[in-house]
C-alpha positions in Angstrom: 111.2 79.8 107.6 113.2 82.3 109.5 113.4 82.2 112.9 113.5 85.0 115.9 116.1 84.7 118.7 114.4 85.5 121.6 116.7 86.8 124.5 116.2 86.7 128.1 117.3 90.0 129.5 118.9 88.7 132.8 121.2 86.3 131.3 121.7 87.6 128.0 121.0 84.1 126.3 118.5 82.9 123.7 115.5 82.0 125.6 113.5 80.5 122.7 113.4 80.8 118.9 110.5 81.2 117.2 109.2 81.4 113.8 109.6 85.1 112.5 106.6 86.1 110.3 106.2 88.3 107.2 103.9 89.6 104.8 102.5 86.3 104.0 101.8 85.4 107.2 100.0 88.2 108.1 98.2 88.0 105.1 97.3 84.7 105.8 95.9 85.0 109.3 94.2 87.9 108.3 92.2 85.7 106.0 91.6 83.2 108.5 90.3 85.7 111.0 87.9 87.1 108.0 87.0 83.3 107.2 85.9 83.2 111.1 84.3 86.8 111.7 80.8 85.6 110.4 80.2 82.6 113.0 82.1 84.3 115.6 79.9 87.6 115.2 76.7 85.8 114.9 77.3 83.5 118.0 74.8 84.7 120.3 75.9 86.6 123.4 75.2 83.9 125.7 77.5 81.7 123.7 80.4 84.2 123.0 80.3 85.1 127.3 80.6 81.3 127.8 83.5 81.2 125.2 85.9 83.9 127.3 84.7 82.6 130.8 86.3 79.7 129.5 89.0 81.4 128.2 89.6 83.0 131.5 89.5 79.7 133.5 92.1 78.4 131.0 94.6 81.1 131.2 94.4 80.8 135.2 94.8 77.1 135.3 98.1 78.1 133.1 99.1 81.4 135.7 102.3 80.3 136.8 103.4 78.8 133.7 102.4 82.2 131.9 104.3 84.3 134.6 107.5 82.4 134.4 107.5 82.9 130.8 106.9 86.7 131.2 109.6 87.0 134.0 111.9 85.6 131.8 111.4 86.7 128.6 110.3 90.5 129.7 113.0 90.6 132.9 110.3 91.3 134.9 110.1 90.3 139.1 108.4 87.1 139.0 106.1 88.5 141.7 105.0 91.2 139.3 104.5 88.5 136.2 102.2 86.7 138.8 100.1 89.9 139.3 100.1 91.1 135.5 98.8 87.5 134.6 96.2 87.6 137.5 95.0 90.6 136.0 94.8 89.5 132.2 92.3 86.7 133.4 90.5 89.4 135.1 90.0 91.1 131.9 88.7 88.5 130.3 86.4 87.8 133.1 85.1 91.1 133.0 84.6 91.1 129.3 82.7 88.0 129.1 80.1 90.0 130.6 80.2 92.4 127.9 78.0 90.7 125.0 75.1 90.9 126.6 75.2 94.2 127.5 75.8 95.9 124.3 72.8 97.7 124.2 71.1 99.9 121.9 68.7 103.1 121.9 65.0 103.7 120.8 65.0 106.9 120.0 61.3 108.8 119.3 60.7 110.3 115.6 57.7 110.8 113.6 56.5 108.0 110.9 58.0 105.4 112.6 60.0 103.9 115.1 63.9 104.2 115.6 66.5 102.3 116.8 70.4 101.6 117.6 72.7 98.4 117.4 76.0 97.8 117.8 78.0 96.0 115.5 81.6 94.7 115.8 83.8 96.2 113.2 85.5 92.9 111.7 89.4 91.9 111.4 91.1 94.3 113.8 95.0 94.7 113.9 96.4 94.5 117.6 100.1 95.8 118.1 101.7 95.6 121.3 104.5 96.5 123.1 107.2 94.5 124.7 106.8 96.1 128.1 103.8 94.6 129.4 103.3 91.6 126.4 100.5 90.0 127.3 98.8 92.2 129.8 98.4 95.0 127.1 97.4 92.3 124.5 94.7 91.5 127.1 93.2 95.1 127.5 92.8 95.3 123.5 91.7 91.2 122.6 89.2 91.1 125.6 86.5 94.1 124.5 87.5 93.0 120.6 86.5 89.3 121.2 83.5 90.4 123.3 82.2 92.5 120.7 82.0 90.0 117.5 85.2 90.9 116.2 88.0 88.5 115.1 91.9 89.7 115.4 95.2 89.6 114.6 97.9 90.1 117.4 101.2 91.0 116.2 103.7 90.6 119.5 106.6 92.8 120.0 109.8 91.0 118.4 111.2 90.9 122.3 108.6 89.6 123.7 106.3 87.4 121.7 105.9 84.3 123.7 103.2 85.0 126.1 101.3 85.9 123.1 102.3 82.7 121.2 101.2 80.5 124.0 97.8 82.7 124.3 97.0 81.7 120.8 97.4 78.2 122.0 95.3 78.5 125.1 92.4 80.2 122.9 92.1 77.4 121.0 92.4 74.8 123.8 89.7 76.7 125.6 87.2 76.2 122.5 87.6 79.3 120.7 86.8 78.2 117.2 90.4 78.6 114.9 91.1 82.1 113.1 89.3 84.2 116.0 92.3 84.8 117.2 95.6 85.0 115.4 99.3 85.7 116.3 101.8 86.9 114.1 105.8 87.2 115.4 107.8 89.5 113.2 109.1 92.8 112.9 106.9 95.7 113.2 108.0 97.1 109.9 107.3 94.4 107.8 104.2 92.7 110.0 102.6 95.8 111.8 102.7 98.0 108.4 100.8 95.4 106.5 98.4 95.6 109.1 97.7 99.1 109.0 97.7 99.1 105.4 95.9 95.7 105.0 92.1 96.5 103.2 90.4 93.9 105.1 91.7 95.2 108.6 89.0 97.5 109.7 90.8 98.9 113.1 94.4 99.3 114.0 95.0 99.2 117.9 98.7 100.3 119.1 100.4 100.7 122.1 104.0 101.8 121.8 105.8 105.0 121.2 104.4 108.1 120.4 106.7 108.3 117.3 105.3 105.1 115.7 102.0 106.1 116.6 102.1 109.0 114.0 103.0 106.7 111.2 100.5 104.3 112.5 97.5 107.0 112.3 98.9 108.3 109.0 99.1 104.7 107.7 95.6 103.8 108.6 94.4 107.2 107.1 94.6 105.9 103.4 91.9 103.3 104.3 90.1 105.2 106.8 90.8 102.5 109.4 89.7 103.0 112.7 92.7 103.5 115.3 93.3 103.6 119.0 96.4 105.0 119.9 98.2 104.5 123.7 101.2 106.4 123.6 104.0 108.1 125.3 104.0 109.5 128.4 106.2 111.8 130.9 104.1 111.4 134.2 104.1 114.1 136.9 104.6 112.9 140.3 103.1 116.0 142.5 104.1 116.5 146.1 103.1 119.2 148.0 104.3 120.2 151.6 101.1 119.5 153.4 101.3 115.7 152.4 102.3 112.7 154.2 105.4 113.0 152.8 106.8 109.9 154.3 104.0 108.0 152.2 104.6 109.8 149.2 108.6 109.4 149.2 108.1 105.2 150.0 105.6 105.1 146.7 107.6 107.3 144.6 110.6 104.4 143.5 108.2 101.9 141.9 106.1 104.7 140.3 109.2 105.6 138.1 111.3 102.4 138.9 108.6 99.6 138.7 109.3 97.2 135.3 112.4 99.2 135.3 111.3 102.2 134.4 109.8 100.8 131.2 106.2 101.9 131.7 104.5 104.8 130.1 102.6 105.8 133.1 106.1 106.2 134.9 106.1 109.1 137.0 109.4 110.1 136.2 108.9 113.9 136.9 108.7 114.0 140.7 107.7 117.7 141.2 108.3 118.8 145.0 106.9 121.9 146.6 110.1 124.1 147.5 109.9 124.1 151.2 109.4 120.1 151.1 112.2 119.2 149.4 115.0 118.2 151.5 112.4 116.4 154.1 111.2 114.8 150.8 114.8 113.5 149.4 115.9 112.3 152.9 112.8 109.8 152.6 113.3 108.9 148.8 116.7 108.3 149.6 116.1 106.1 151.7 113.4 104.2 150.1 115.5 104.1 146.6 118.5 102.3 148.7 116.2 100.0 149.8 115.2 98.8 146.6 115.9 95.1 145.2 117.5 94.6 142.5 118.5 91.9 140.8 117.3 88.2 139.7 113.7 88.7 138.2 112.9 84.7 139.5 114.3 85.6 143.3 110.6 86.0 145.0 112.6 89.4 146.8 113.3 91.0 143.3 111.3 94.4 142.8 113.0 95.3 139.7 114.5 93.5 137.1 116.9 94.7 133.8 116.0 96.7 131.1 114.8 95.0 128.2 118.1 94.8 125.7 121.8 96.6 125.6 120.2 99.3 122.9 117.8 100.3 125.9 120.2 100.5 128.5 122.5 102.5 126.3 119.6 104.8 125.4 118.8 105.2 129.2 122.3 105.8 130.1 122.6 108.9 127.9 120.1 110.9 130.2 122.6 110.4 132.9 126.1 112.1 131.4 129.1 112.6 133.6 128.6 115.7 135.4 124.4 115.0 136.1 123.4 115.9 139.3 122.9 112.5 140.7 121.1 112.9 144.2 120.4 108.9 144.5 121.7 106.0 143.1 120.6 103.0 144.3 122.4 99.2 143.3 122.3 96.6 140.1 124.1 93.6 139.7 127.0 93.3 138.0 128.1 90.5 135.1 125.7 89.2 132.7 122.4 91.0 132.1 121.0 94.7 131.0 121.1 96.2 134.3 120.8 100.0 135.1 120.7 101.0 138.8 117.9 102.9 139.8 118.9 106.9 139.6 117.5 110.3 141.1 118.5 113.4 139.4 117.9 116.5 141.4 117.5 119.4 141.3 116.9 119.5 137.6 115.9 122.4 135.0 112.1 122.3 133.8 114.1 122.5 130.4 116.2 119.6 131.0 116.3 116.9 128.6 115.4 114.0 131.6 112.2 116.4 132.3 111.1 116.7 128.6 111.7 113.3 127.2 110.2 109.9 127.9 113.1 108.1 129.0 111.8 104.9 129.5 114.3 103.4 131.9 114.9 104.1 136.0 115.7 107.5 135.8 114.0 110.0 137.8 114.0 114.1 137.8 113.3 116.2 140.7 111.8 119.1 139.6 110.8 121.7 142.9 107.8 124.3 142.7 106.4 126.8 144.5 102.8 126.7 144.9 99.6 125.4 143.6 99.7 127.8 140.3 102.9 126.6 139.3 102.9 122.9 140.1 99.6 122.5 137.4 101.7 124.3 135.1 105.0 122.5 135.5 102.7 119.2 135.0 101.5 120.6 132.0 104.3 121.5 130.3 104.9 118.3 127.9 103.8 117.3 124.6 101.9 114.2 126.5 99.3 113.9 128.9 98.7 110.3 130.4 98.9 109.9 133.8 100.4 111.4 137.2 99.9 111.4 140.8 98.7 114.5 143.3 99.9 114.1 146.6 98.4 116.1 149.6 96.3 116.5 152.6 94.2 119.0 151.3 91.2 117.6 149.9 89.6 120.5 148.1 93.4 121.2 146.4 93.8 117.9 145.4 90.4 118.0 143.3 91.5 121.3 142.1 95.2 120.2 140.9 94.1 116.9 139.6 91.2 118.7 137.2 93.9 121.1 136.4 96.6 118.7 134.8 96.1 117.5 131.4 96.1 113.8 131.7 94.0 110.8 131.2 94.3 108.9 134.5 95.4 110.7 137.2 95.7 109.2 141.2 95.4 111.4 144.3 97.6 110.1 147.4 98.7 106.8 145.2 100.5 106.5 142.4 98.4 103.7 140.9 97.3 104.1 136.9 95.0 101.2 135.6 91.9 99.0 137.1 89.9 96.5 134.9 86.8 98.4 135.1 88.2 101.8 134.6 89.3 103.6 131.3 92.8 104.0 130.8 94.2 106.2 128.1 96.3 109.6 127.4 95.3 113.5 126.1 97.6 115.0 123.6 100.2 113.0 122.1 99.7 110.4 124.9 97.2 109.1 122.1 93.6 109.0 121.8 90.7 105.9 122.5 90.4 104.2 125.7 90.8 100.8 127.0 89.6 98.9 130.1 86.2 99.7 131.6 83.1 99.6 129.4 84.4 102.5 127.4 86.9 100.5 125.4 83.8 98.7 123.9 83.2 101.6 121.9 86.0 101.5 120.0 85.4 98.3 118.9 82.0 98.4 117.3 80.4 100.8 115.2 76.5 102.2 116.3 74.2 101.8 113.4 70.6 103.3 113.5 67.8 101.5 112.0 64.2 103.4 111.0 61.2 101.6 110.9 58.1 103.1 109.1 54.8 102.5 111.2 52.9 104.9 108.7 
């Protein structure tokens, strides 16, 4: 069987070789999931809940092993990787409570009684990215399994290791064979086959907007349900009346966390003109203090980019003569390193402002007044996340309501919590992950009328 060479971004060396799946492997995985569906779907809610609790416990017992694997495969700081694996555990614990809470409604009608029930879709295809490999897979696996679906997970070619290990852990935790299936292989082959497969009821995809468009078009041929979490170009809006020191201290990791490879990255920093100089001075100090280096060093805050191709793409946004206001440090030698970089001032129509860079580059755009801040924040095809910094509570709420994005924070740069919905407006996708809202995307509502006349 053909193999995939998995490269460690910090060393540029082969970390592991894994089987490279293709159409036959996807078809076999779908068949296994279809075969396992009736028993998993018909399992009592309490038994399915217990199965997910066992899975959460098994993942927690292997948290350090998974964190180390994720850190090496994705180039993440080990501290970040541990936090992400802890979230994976939390996701399964959260959705373990769902099977017994998938409630229907009773509806008064003439001539009898009407009621609704929620039923699983069937076999669900999950296509996940390389930037948060197991974390984003868990966001989809948790609600899909809790609702009674079986799954075929296609992880990114660059980072398949924790997904493959997850499949082993699921079996060890007692999930029936065929409920969780993982196939590592190219998206153009394995992902495309999942999208077109007639026995796959839904595709849940996280990745670029460009690929999301093709998945939506392909899924339309068989009227598959689709959830898309796509690109972003989030705005970090800083008003002059904000705690500028706090905003500047938080801004670097809001962009440079995960080496900027984050669809929620606040890579457009919009700063009120009267506060620009004070903010930039504090931001420079925060960026220069950022520790970039070996992912396995406990003090590291930012690791390498995922690949040489990604490094070259990011570098294209900082050509010779670019308005580089702040540049941090990065190691020399092997590894796909790129120093955290802040461009300022940048015109609103600049490529670094318009396009998703997916790397450690931030563009600072000055604004004058609340109306211009909202207009600049919304001047993008994306609408995933963002932040508003101000001490004025009424203004904070006005601006947050005015910004066209699915997830917003006030005086904070965090986007994700297990119990709250996550997803985008506009070309950042549709559907919601996490929280109780995610379950809607993995169930159908059936209406039943019982005649009593």
